[in-house]
N, C-alpha and C positions, 0 to 999 in steps of 0.2 A: 440043535432044536429051533425050527424059525416060525413064529407063531404063525405068521401067511397059511403056513401048508396047512393048520388046523384049523383053519376060518372060510367060511364062506365065500365063491368068488362074488356074489353079487352083494351089493350096499341095500339096504332095506333103513325107511325113514321110522322114526322112533317118535312119538306123537305124545303132545301133554294129555294128559286125562281130562281137562276141565275145557279148551277149545279145539283141540283136535289137532293143530297146528303143526310141524316137525318142528321138534326140536335137538333132534341127534341123527345121525348117520351111524346106523352099525351092521354088524357082519355077523351071522349065525357062529357059535363054535363048533366043532365037528370033531367026538374023537379026541381030544385035546387031552394029552397026558395031563396030571395031578401038579407035578411038577411046575410045568409051564405055567398051568391054570394062576398056580399059586402066586407066581412073578407077574402074571399081569391083573393078580384081582380087582384092584382101584380102578381096572379097566372094564370091566364085565358087569352087565346087571342080567337079572334074572328078568326073562320074556313073559314066561310062563312056567307052571311047575316041572321041572327039570329039561328045561331050554334054558341056555344062557347066549349073552351074544356081547361083542366084543366093541365097545365105540372106539369108533376113528374119530369121529368129530362130535361137536355140540355149538349149539347157535349160540350166539354174543349177545348182548344186549345191545350194543351198538347194530348188528345185523338186524334184530326185533326195529329197534327205532326206524331203521329204511326201511322194514317194508312194511310197517303197522303203525307207525305214528310216534309221536315224544310220549314219555311215562306220562301217564294221566293221573296215577294211581298206585301205593305200593305199601301193603297191607299186611299189618302186624299183629299175631296174639297179644291179649292183656298181660304178659307177661314178657314181651317183647319178642318172641319169636316169629322169625319172616311165614307167610302166608301164601302171598299171592303180588304177581306185579300187574300193570293192565300199562299195555302201548298203544296209543289211542284208546278205540274202541274192544280191543283184544286182550282178552286178561287169561295168564297163564300160572300155570301152579307149580312148574315144573321146577325141581332142585338146580338143576342147571343154569337157570335165571335169576337163582338166588345172587345176592349184594357182594361182592369182596368183602369181607371183615379183612 
């Protein structure tokens, strides 16, 4: 089974919930067998109830620095958990931009 047989031909932008800027390129899942879905679960994101998408690529911190400017702020919660990163004046809360640990 080839995963591409069960993905939409078109790619769509997945945007950050805070700033609305693109953070990933995704394709919709169409009638994918559960075994294949399970194999690729780590690359799936739930778009809305019952609608799944496959993440083809995500934006990197380096790309954000080129597009929006240097990191000007990084927020952590009271127990040290990551909350957000700001590039120039553009704040992102997407987990795709968490620092590598």
